[in-house]
A tleap script that builds the chain and sets N, CA, C and O, in Angstrom:
source leaprc.protein.ff14SB
mol = sequence {
  NARG ARG PRO ILE VAL PRO GLU ILE GLU ARG
  MET GLU MET LEU THR HIE LEU ARG HIE VAL
  ASP LEU VAL THR LEU ALA THR ASP TYR ASP
  ALA LYS GLY ILE CYS GLY TYR LYS LEU VAL
  GLN ALA ILE LYS PRO ASP VAL PHE VAL ILE
  SER GLU MET ASN ASP TYR SER LYS LYS GLN
  ILE GLN GLU ILE LYS LYS HIE ALA LYS GLU
  LEU VAL VAL PHE PRO ALA GLN ALA GLU THR
  THR THR SER ALA LYS ILE ARG LEU MET THR
  LEU ASP PHE VAL GLU GLN ALA LYS LYS ALA
  ILE GLU SER LEU SER ASN LEU CLEU
}
set mol.1.N position { 7.348 18.936 -26.751 }
set mol.1.CA position { 8.303 17.908 -27.114 }
set mol.1.C position { 9.595 18.037 -26.316 }
set mol.1.O position { 10.633 17.499 -26.703 }
set mol.2.N position { 9.521 18.735 -25.229 }
set mol.2.CA position { 10.682 18.906 -24.368 }
set mol.2.C position { 10.393 18.261 -23.042 }
set mol.2.O position { 9.209 18.104 -22.744 }
set mol.3.N position { 11.286 17.886 -22.249 }
set mol.3.CA position { 12.720 18.013 -22.506 }
set mol.3.C position { 13.217 16.915 -23.446 }
set mol.3.O position { 12.620 15.844 -23.552 }
set mol.4.N position { 14.303 17.207 -24.110 }
set mol.4.CA position { 14.896 16.254 -25.034 }
set mol.4.C position { 15.457 15.067 -24.245 }
set mol.4.O position { 15.236 13.911 -24.608 }
set mol.5.N position { 16.174 15.359 -23.178 }
set mol.5.CA position { 16.694 14.309 -22.300 }
set mol.5.C position { 15.750 14.233 -21.104 }
set mol.5.O position { 15.660 15.188 -20.332 }
set mol.6.N position { 15.048 13.119 -20.940 }
set mol.6.CA position { 14.088 12.995 -19.843 }
set mol.6.C position { 14.732 13.142 -18.465 }
set mol.6.O position { 15.924 12.890 -18.288 }
set mol.7.N position { 13.918 13.553 -17.497 }
set mol.7.CA position { 14.402 13.784 -16.132 }
set mol.7.C position { 15.163 12.585 -15.578 }
set mol.7.O position { 16.224 12.741 -14.975 }
set mol.8.N position { 14.623 11.400 -15.783 }
set mol.8.CA position { 15.244 10.198 -15.217 }
set mol.8.C position { 16.649 9.996 -15.767 }
set mol.8.O position { 17.537 9.556 -15.037 }
set mol.9.N position { 16.865 10.309 -17.045 }
set mol.9.CA position { 18.205 10.183 -17.639 }
set mol.9.C position { 19.145 11.249 -17.085 }
set mol.9.O position { 20.315 10.970 -16.822 }
set mol.10.N position { 18.643 12.463 -16.908 }
set mol.10.CA position { 19.475 13.530 -16.336 }
set mol.10.C position { 19.871 13.177 -14.906 }
set mol.10.O position { 21.005 13.409 -14.486 }
set mol.11.N position { 18.915 12.613 -14.166 }
set mol.11.CA position { 19.213 12.203 -12.792 }
set mol.11.C position { 20.265 11.096 -12.774 }
set mol.11.O position { 21.174 11.111 -11.945 }
set mol.12.N position { 20.139 10.141 -13.687 }
set mol.12.CA position { 21.098 9.040 -13.742 }
set mol.12.C position { 22.503 9.554 -14.038 }
set mol.12.O position { 23.475 9.068 -13.460 }
set mol.13.N position { 22.616 10.528 -14.928 }
set mol.13.CA position { 23.930 11.100 -15.240 }
set mol.13.C position { 24.564 11.698 -13.990 }
set mol.13.O position { 25.767 11.554 -13.773 }
set mol.14.N position { 23.757 12.369 -13.167 }
set mol.14.CA position { 24.278 12.981 -11.949 }
set mol.14.C position { 24.770 11.952 -10.941 }
set mol.14.O position { 25.706 12.221 -10.187 }
set mol.15.N position { 24.147 10.771 -10.919 }
set mol.15.CA position { 24.557 9.746 -9.953 }
set mol.15.C position { 25.968 9.244 -10.223 }
set mol.15.O position { 26.587 8.659 -9.335 }
set mol.16.N position { 26.483 9.456 -11.407 }
set mol.16.CA position { 27.823 9.001 -11.748 }
set mol.16.C position { 28.912 9.992 -11.338 }
set mol.16.O position { 30.100 9.708 -11.483 }
set mol.17.N position { 28.511 11.134 -10.834 }
set mol.17.CA position { 29.497 12.105 -10.356 }
set mol.17.C position { 30.016 11.664 -8.996 }
set mol.17.O position { 29.231 11.312 -8.116 }
set mol.18.N position { 31.297 11.680 -8.823 }
set mol.18.CA position { 31.941 11.155 -7.617 }
set mol.18.C position { 31.435 11.799 -6.327 }
set mol.18.O position { 31.252 11.100 -5.331 }
set mol.19.N position { 31.212 13.077 -6.321 }
set mol.19.CA position { 30.868 13.774 -5.091 }
set mol.19.C position { 29.367 13.870 -4.831 }
set mol.19.O position { 28.943 14.543 -3.891 }
set mol.20.N position { 28.584 13.222 -5.632 }
set mol.20.CA position { 27.128 13.265 -5.466 }
set mol.20.C position { 26.684 12.052 -4.657 }
set mol.20.O position { 26.934 10.911 -5.044 }
set mol.21.N position { 26.024 12.311 -3.530 }
set mol.21.CA position { 25.537 11.231 -2.664 }
set mol.21.C position { 24.087 10.875 -2.940 }
set mol.21.O position { 23.697 9.716 -2.802 }
set mol.22.N position { 23.294 11.846 -3.323 }
set mol.22.CA position { 21.860 11.615 -3.489 }
set mol.22.C position { 21.341 12.482 -4.623 }
set mol.22.O position { 21.651 13.670 -4.714 }
set mol.23.N position { 20.552 11.869 -5.475 }
set mol.23.CA position { 19.868 12.596 -6.538 }
set mol.23.C position { 18.401 12.244 -6.434 }
set mol.23.O position { 18.037 11.068 -6.412 }
set mol.24.N position { 17.569 13.248 -6.371 }
set mol.24.CA position { 16.139 13.007 -6.287 }
set mol.24.C position { 15.408 14.050 -7.117 }
set mol.24.O position { 15.905 15.152 -7.348 }
set mol.25.N position { 14.248 13.682 -7.548 }
set mol.25.CA position { 13.415 14.623 -8.281 }
set mol.25.C position { 12.407 15.192 -7.297 }
set mol.25.O position { 11.522 14.482 -6.819 }
set mol.26.N position { 12.542 16.448 -7.005 }
set mol.26.CA position { 11.642 17.094 -6.055 }
set mol.26.C position { 10.460 17.683 -6.808 }
set mol.26.O position { 10.631 18.476 -7.734 }
set mol.27.N position { 9.281 17.295 -6.408 }
set mol.27.CA position { 8.080 17.795 -7.080 }
set mol.27.C position { 7.134 18.490 -6.108 }
set mol.27.O position { 6.091 19.008 -6.508 }
set mol.28.N position { 7.505 18.498 -4.827 }
set mol.28.CA position { 6.638 19.149 -3.845 }
set mol.28.C position { 7.003 20.623 -3.718 }
set mol.28.O position { 8.181 20.982 -3.718 }
set mol.29.N position { 6.012 21.450 -3.612 }
set mol.29.CA position { 6.224 22.880 -3.426 }
set mol.29.C position { 5.587 23.284 -2.107 }
set mol.29.O position { 4.454 22.905 -1.812 }
set mol.30.N position { 6.320 24.052 -1.321 }
set mol.30.CA position { 5.744 24.503 -0.061 }
set mol.30.C position { 5.000 25.821 -0.286 }
set mol.30.O position { 4.897 26.303 -1.414 }
set mol.31.N position { 4.492 26.386 0.787 }
set mol.31.CA position { 3.724 27.638 0.698 }
set mol.31.C position { 4.575 28.788 0.172 }
set mol.31.O position { 4.044 29.754 -0.376 }
set mol.32.N position { 5.898 28.688 0.338 }
set mol.32.CA position { 6.802 29.739 -0.140 }
set mol.32.C position { 7.215 29.516 -1.592 }
set mol.32.O position { 7.955 30.320 -2.160 }
set mol.33.N position { 6.732 28.412 -2.200 }
set mol.33.CA position { 7.036 28.133 -3.592 }
set mol.33.C position { 8.369 27.450 -3.821 }
set mol.33.O position { 8.875 27.424 -4.943 }
set mol.34.N position { 8.946 26.891 -2.749 }
set mol.34.CA position { 10.241 26.224 -2.876 }
set mol.34.C position { 10.022 24.748 -3.177 }
set mol.34.O position { 9.384 24.033 -2.403 }
set mol.35.N position { 10.553 24.305 -4.300 }
set mol.35.CA position { 10.430 22.899 -4.702 }
set mol.35.C position { 11.384 22.061 -3.861 }
set mol.35.O position { 12.552 22.415 -3.699 }
set mol.36.N position { 10.883 20.943 -3.324 }
set mol.36.CA position { 11.716 20.058 -2.528 }
set mol.36.C position { 12.044 20.580 -1.146 }
set mol.36.O position { 12.965 20.078 -0.501 }
set mol.37.N position { 11.320 21.567 -0.681 }
set mol.37.CA position { 11.647 22.208 0.593 }
set mol.37.C position { 11.534 21.239 1.763 }
set mol.37.O position { 12.347 21.291 2.687 }
set mol.38.N position { 10.541 20.358 1.738 }
set mol.38.CA position { 10.392 19.378 2.824 }
set mol.38.C position { 11.612 18.462 2.873 }
set mol.38.O position { 12.073 18.092 3.953 }
set mol.39.N position { 12.126 18.103 1.715 }
set mol.39.CA position { 13.313 17.261 1.650 }
set mol.39.C position { 14.521 18.006 2.219 }
set mol.39.O position { 15.303 17.432 2.978 }
set mol.40.N position { 14.673 19.267 1.859 }
set mol.40.CA position { 15.785 20.078 2.374 }
set mol.40.C position { 15.682 20.182 3.888 }
set mol.40.O position { 16.693 20.070 4.581 }
set mol.41.N position { 14.486 20.392 4.409 }
set mol.41.CA position { 14.285 20.464 5.858 }
set mol.41.C position { 14.640 19.140 6.524 }
set mol.41.O position { 15.237 19.127 7.600 }
set mol.42.N position { 14.276 18.025 5.889 }
set mol.42.CA position { 14.475 16.710 6.495 }
set mol.42.C position { 15.936 16.270 6.499 }
set mol.42.O position { 16.428 15.775 7.513 }
set mol.43.N position { 16.630 16.444 5.381 }
set mol.43.CA position { 17.998 15.915 5.308 }
set mol.43.C position { 19.061 16.950 5.666 }
set mol.43.O position { 20.209 16.583 5.918 }
set mol.44.N position { 18.711 18.219 5.693 }
set mol.44.CA position { 19.658 19.290 6.029 }
set mol.44.C position { 21.010 19.051 5.328 }
set mol.44.O position { 21.997 18.690 5.969 }
set mol.45.N position { 21.032 19.255 4.020 }
set mol.45.CA position { 22.236 18.921 3.249 }
set mol.45.C position { 23.448 19.756 3.642 }
set mol.45.O position { 23.325 20.898 4.085 }
set mol.46.N position { 24.621 19.154 3.466 }
set mol.46.CA position { 25.858 19.903 3.680 }
set mol.46.C position { 25.976 20.995 2.626 }
set mol.46.O position { 26.352 22.129 2.922 }
set mol.47.N position { 25.648 20.632 1.393 }
set mol.47.CA position { 25.750 21.579 0.280 }
set mol.47.C position { 24.476 21.493 -0.545 }
set mol.47.O position { 24.034 20.402 -0.906 }
set mol.48.N position { 23.896 22.632 -0.838 }
set mol.48.CA position { 22.737 22.735 -1.720 }
set mol.48.C position { 23.216 23.527 -2.926 }
set mol.48.O position { 23.638 24.675 -2.790 }
set mol.49.N position { 23.151 22.922 -4.102 }
set mol.49.CA position { 23.705 23.536 -5.315 }
set mol.49.C position { 22.584 23.974 -6.240 }
set mol.49.O position { 21.649 23.219 -6.506 }
set mol.50.N position { 22.689 25.202 -6.726 }
set mol.50.CA position { 21.757 25.705 -7.726 }
set mol.50.C position { 22.554 26.395 -8.825 }
set mol.50.O position { 23.719 26.747 -8.637 }
set mol.51.N position { 21.927 26.578 -9.946 }
set mol.51.CA position { 22.537 27.295 -11.059 }
set mol.51.C position { 22.201 28.775 -10.936 }
set mol.51.O position { 21.171 29.140 -10.369 }
set mol.52.N position { 23.060 29.609 -11.461 }
set mol.52.CA position { 22.768 31.036 -11.445 }
set mol.52.C position { 21.523 31.348 -12.272 }
set mol.52.O position { 20.956 32.436 -12.170 }
set mol.53.N position { 21.107 30.390 -13.087 }
set mol.53.CA position { 19.909 30.561 -13.897 }
set mol.53.C position { 18.689 29.972 -13.178 }
set mol.53.O position { 17.688 29.643 -13.814 }
set mol.54.N position { 18.780 29.844 -11.854 }
set mol.54.CA position { 17.706 29.228 -11.078 }
set mol.54.C position { 16.468 30.124 -11.040 }
set mol.54.O position { 16.504 31.304 -11.391 }
set mol.55.N position { 15.385 29.512 -10.601 }
set mol.55.CA position { 14.125 30.239 -10.498 }
set mol.55.C position { 13.795 30.629 -9.064 }
set mol.55.O position { 12.679 31.066 -8.783 }
set mol.56.N position { 14.762 30.474 -8.147 }
set mol.56.CA position { 14.514 30.812 -6.749 }
set mol.56.C position { 14.599 32.323 -6.537 }
set mol.56.O position { 15.485 32.989 -7.073 }
set mol.57.N position { 13.668 32.849 -5.751 }
set mol.57.CA position { 13.724 34.270 -5.388 }
set mol.57.C position { 14.734 34.420 -4.248 }
set mol.57.O position { 15.153 33.427 -3.653 }
set mol.58.N position { 15.117 35.639 -3.950 }
set mol.58.CA position { 16.050 35.891 -2.842 }
set mol.58.C position { 15.454 35.396 -1.524 }
set mol.58.O position { 16.169 34.877 -0.666 }
set mol.59.N position { 14.163 35.559 -1.375 }
set mol.59.CA position { 13.474 35.108 -0.160 }
set mol.59.C position { 13.543 33.580 -0.035 }
set mol.59.O position { 13.776 33.051 1.051 }
set mol.60.N position { 13.338 32.882 -1.153 }
set mol.60.CA position { 13.401 31.426 -1.147 }
set mol.60.C position { 14.821 30.943 -0.835 }
set mol.60.O position { 15.004 29.971 -0.101 }
set mol.61.N position { 15.803 31.612 -1.385 }
set mol.61.CA position { 17.194 31.239 -1.130 }
set mol.61.C position { 17.517 31.404 0.351 }
set mol.61.O position { 18.212 30.567 0.927 }
set mol.62.N position { 17.024 32.467 0.970 }
set mol.62.CA position { 17.239 32.659 2.409 }
set mol.62.C position { 16.619 31.519 3.216 }
set mol.62.O position { 17.197 31.075 4.208 }
set mol.63.N position { 15.446 31.046 2.796 }
set mol.63.CA position { 14.793 29.915 3.475 }
set mol.63.C position { 15.634 28.657 3.355 }
set mol.63.O position { 15.798 27.923 4.330 }
set mol.64.N position { 16.166 28.404 2.170 }
set mol.64.CA position { 17.001 27.215 1.952 }
set mol.64.C position { 18.257 27.292 2.815 }
set mol.64.O position { 18.685 26.286 3.382 }
set mol.65.N position { 18.843 28.474 2.916 }
set mol.65.CA position { 20.061 28.656 3.708 }
set mol.65.C position { 19.841 28.328 5.187 }
set mol.65.O position { 20.798 28.023 5.899 }
set mol.66.N position { 18.614 28.386 5.647 }
set mol.66.CA position { 18.311 28.052 7.049 }
set mol.66.C position { 18.551 26.569 7.329 }
set mol.66.O position { 18.810 26.187 8.470 }
set mol.67.N position { 18.465 25.735 6.294 }
set mol.67.CA position { 18.552 24.292 6.487 }
set mol.67.C position { 19.778 23.655 5.849 }
set mol.67.O position { 20.138 22.537 6.217 }
set mol.68.N position { 20.417 24.312 4.927 }
set mol.68.CA position { 21.621 23.775 4.280 }
set mol.68.C position { 22.842 24.457 4.882 }
set mol.68.O position { 22.832 25.663 5.129 }
set mol.69.N position { 23.901 23.670 5.117 }
set mol.69.CA position { 25.114 24.252 5.685 }
set mol.69.C position { 25.748 25.261 4.731 }
set mol.69.O position { 26.310 26.273 5.148 }
set mol.70.N position { 25.640 24.953 3.439 }
set mol.70.CA position { 26.246 25.829 2.430 }
set mol.70.C position { 25.378 25.843 1.180 }
set mol.70.O position { 24.883 24.804 0.743 }
set mol.71.N position { 25.203 27.008 0.622 }
set mol.71.CA position { 24.479 27.147 -0.642 }
set mol.71.C position { 25.494 27.590 -1.689 }
set mol.71.O position { 26.145 28.624 -1.538 }
set mol.72.N position { 25.620 26.806 -2.740 }
set mol.72.CA position { 26.575 27.107 -3.808 }
set mol.72.C position { 25.794 27.442 -5.070 }
set mol.72.O position { 24.899 26.705 -5.483 }
set mol.73.N position { 26.151 28.562 -5.670 }
set mol.73.CA position { 25.518 28.970 -6.919 }
set mol.73.C position { 26.559 28.842 -8.018 }
set mol.73.O position { 27.540 29.584 -8.048 }
set mol.74.N position { 26.335 27.892 -8.921 }
set mol.74.CA position { 27.255 27.674 -10.030 }
set mol.74.C position { 26.863 28.531 -11.220 }
set mol.74.O position { 25.680 28.766 -11.461 }
set mol.75.N position { 27.867 29.000 -11.968 }
set mol.75.CA position { 27.544 29.696 -13.210 }
set mol.75.C position { 26.977 28.702 -14.216 }
set mol.75.O position { 27.212 27.498 -14.115 }
set mol.76.N position { 26.242 29.210 -15.171 }
set mol.76.CA position { 25.690 28.356 -16.226 }
set mol.76.C position { 26.856 27.672 -16.936 }
set mol.76.O position { 27.852 28.319 -17.259 }
set mol.77.N position { 26.736 26.370 -17.178 }
set mol.77.CA position { 27.828 25.595 -17.768 }
set mol.77.C position { 27.764 25.551 -19.292 }
set mol.77.O position { 28.797 25.576 -19.962 }
set mol.78.N position { 26.578 25.486 -19.824 }
set mol.78.CA position { 26.436 25.346 -21.270 }
set mol.78.C position { 26.567 26.702 -21.959 }
set mol.78.O position { 26.067 27.718 -21.476 }
set mol.79.N position { 27.240 26.687 -23.080 }
set mol.79.CA position { 27.356 27.916 -23.856 }
set mol.79.C position { 26.168 28.087 -24.778 }
set mol.79.O position { 25.961 29.159 -25.347 }
set mol.80.N position { 25.396 27.040 -24.923 }
set mol.80.CA position { 24.202 27.109 -25.750 }
set mol.80.C position { 23.131 26.224 -25.122 }
set mol.80.O position { 23.430 25.351 -24.307 }
set mol.81.N position { 21.920 26.452 -25.499 }
set mol.81.CA position { 20.823 25.660 -24.961 }
set mol.81.C position { 20.514 24.489 -25.883 }
set mol.81.O position { 20.908 24.475 -27.050 }
set mol.82.N position { 19.808 23.517 -25.343 }
set mol.82.CA position { 19.366 22.389 -26.160 }
set mol.82.C position { 18.481 22.897 -27.290 }
set mol.82.O position { 18.571 22.422 -28.422 }
set mol.83.N position { 17.628 23.864 -26.976 }
set mol.83.CA position { 16.745 24.424 -28.009 }
set mol.83.C position { 17.555 25.021 -29.155 }
set mol.83.O position { 17.210 24.844 -30.323 }
set mol.84.N position { 18.629 25.728 -28.820 }
set mol.84.CA position { 19.465 26.330 -29.863 }
set mol.84.C position { 20.138 25.258 -30.712 }
set mol.84.O position { 20.248 25.406 -31.929 }
set mol.85.N position { 20.592 24.169 -30.070 }
set mol.85.CA position { 21.220 23.078 -30.822 }
set mol.85.C position { 20.224 22.429 -31.777 }
set mol.85.O position { 20.559 22.131 -32.923 }
set mol.86.N position { 19.006 22.214 -31.302 }
set mol.86.CA position { 17.968 21.612 -32.150 }
set mol.86.C position { 17.658 22.536 -33.328 }
set mol.86.O position { 17.497 22.075 -34.458 }
set mol.87.N position { 17.576 23.834 -33.061 }
set mol.87.CA position { 17.303 24.805 -34.122 }
set mol.87.C position { 18.411 24.757 -35.179 }
set mol.87.O position { 18.124 24.773 -36.376 }
set mol.88.N position { 19.682 24.699 -34.741 }
set mol.88.CA position { 20.797 24.635 -35.688 }
set mol.88.C position { 20.776 23.342 -36.486 }
set mol.88.O position { 21.036 23.349 -37.690 }
set mol.89.N position { 20.465 22.219 -35.816 }
set mol.89.CA position { 20.369 20.945 -36.529 }
set mol.89.C position { 19.262 20.996 -37.577 }
set mol.89.O position { 19.431 20.497 -38.690 }
set mol.90.N position { 18.145 21.592 -37.226 }
set mol.90.CA position { 17.013 21.695 -38.146 }
set mol.90.C position { 17.379 22.571 -39.336 }
set mol.90.O position { 17.087 22.220 -40.479 }
set mol.91.N position { 18.018 23.710 -39.073 }
set mol.91.CA position { 18.428 24.595 -40.160 }
set mol.91.C position { 19.439 23.911 -41.076 }
set mol.91.O position { 19.390 24.066 -42.297 }
set mol.92.N position { 20.357 23.152 -40.474 }
set mol.92.CA position { 21.346 22.427 -41.261 }
set mol.92.C position { 20.669 21.378 -42.139 }
set mol.92.O position { 21.022 21.218 -43.307 }
set mol.93.N position { 19.698 20.666 -41.575 }
set mol.93.CA position { 18.959 19.657 -42.331 }
set mol.93.C position { 18.214 20.300 -43.497 }
set mol.93.O position { 18.226 19.773 -44.609 }
set mol.94.N position { 17.568 21.437 -43.247 }
set mol.94.CA position { 16.825 22.135 -44.299 }
set mol.94.C position { 17.784 22.585 -45.402 }
set mol.94.O position { 17.462 22.479 -46.586 }
set mol.95.N position { 18.939 23.077 -45.025 }
set mol.95.CA position { 19.922 23.533 -46.014 }
set mol.95.C position { 20.410 22.354 -46.870 }
set mol.95.O position { 20.547 22.485 -48.086 }
set mol.96.N position { 20.668 21.216 -46.240 }
set mol.96.CA position { 21.101 20.030 -46.983 }
set mol.96.C position { 19.996 19.549 -47.925 }
set mol.96.O position { 20.272 19.172 -49.064 }
set mol.97.N position { 18.758 19.560 -47.458 }
set mol.97.CA position { 17.629 19.134 -48.294 }
set mol.97.C position { 17.469 20.075 -49.485 }
set mol.97.O position { 17.208 19.636 -50.606 }
set mol.98.N position { 17.628 21.362 -49.233 }
set mol.98.CA position { 17.509 22.357 -50.309 }
set mol.98.C position { 18.567 22.108 -51.388 }
set mol.98.O position { 18.265 22.155 -52.580 }
set mol.99.N position { 19.805 21.846 -50.967 }
set mol.99.CA position { 20.882 21.574 -51.923 }
set mol.99.C position { 20.601 20.296 -52.711 }
set mol.99.O position { 20.850 20.237 -53.915 }
set mol.100.N position { 20.083 19.274 -52.028 }
set mol.100.CA position { 19.773 18.002 -52.703 }
set mol.100.C position { 18.684 18.209 -53.742 }
set mol.100.O position { 18.770 17.664 -54.842 }
set mol.101.N position { 17.667 18.984 -53.411 }
set mol.101.CA position { 16.570 19.258 -54.356 }
set mol.101.C position { 17.079 20.052 -55.548 }
set mol.101.O position { 16.713 19.766 -56.688 }
set mol.102.N position { 17.929 21.056 -55.292 }
set mol.102.CA position { 18.507 21.851 -56.373 }
set mol.102.C position { 19.354 20.990 -57.304 }
set mol.102.O position { 19.319 21.165 -58.522 }
set mol.103.N position { 20.115 20.057 -56.727 }
set mol.103.CA position { 20.937 19.151 -57.527 }
set mol.103.C position { 20.085 18.279 -58.429 }
set mol.103.O position { 20.409 18.059 -59.596 }
set mol.104.N position { 18.979 17.782 -57.863 }
set mol.104.CA position { 18.065 16.940 -58.637 }
set mol.104.C position { 17.385 17.730 -59.751 }
set mol.104.O position { 17.240 17.236 -60.869 }
set mol.105.N position { 16.971 18.953 -59.444 }
set mol.105.CA position { 16.274 19.740 -60.470 }
set mol.105.C position { 17.240 20.160 -61.580 }
set mol.105.O position { 16.799 20.364 -62.711 }
set mol.106.N position { 18.531 20.296 -61.302 }
set mol.106.CA position { 19.516 20.600 -62.333 }
set mol.106.C position { 19.726 19.415 -63.265 }
set mol.106.O position { 20.035 19.586 -64.444 }
set mol.107.N position { 19.556 18.208 -62.724 }
set mol.107.CA position { 19.696 16.998 -63.530 }
set mol.107.C position { 18.502 16.818 -64.470 }
set mol.107.O position { 18.634 16.254 -65.556 }
set mol.108.N position { 17.354 17.296 -64.044 }
set mol.108.CA position { 16.148 17.118 -64.855 }
set mol.108.C position { 16.097 18.213 -65.863 }
set mol.108.O position { 15.164 18.271 -66.664 }
savepdb mol mol.pdb
quit
């Protein structure tokens, strides 16, 4: 049942950022296991941005650096995950339901 926010919506959000020129969903993997590697080779981006929570190995990052002028690794931005938020919402809902049931059983 994941992701909660579909890829297309996440991509659309990125297009509204002033400094973003291109957003694409890369689904191709090369022999080195790098997703979107053919695209990186073709467009040779000025900046290639990844999160510190990325799945790229050091070897893959070195390959990307061959074609991108700059590789920027951003720290994780969220203090919590979507999964954690859903879990908290679910627990809150269960707690509210429990209180409602207790209130009803006290009336009976």
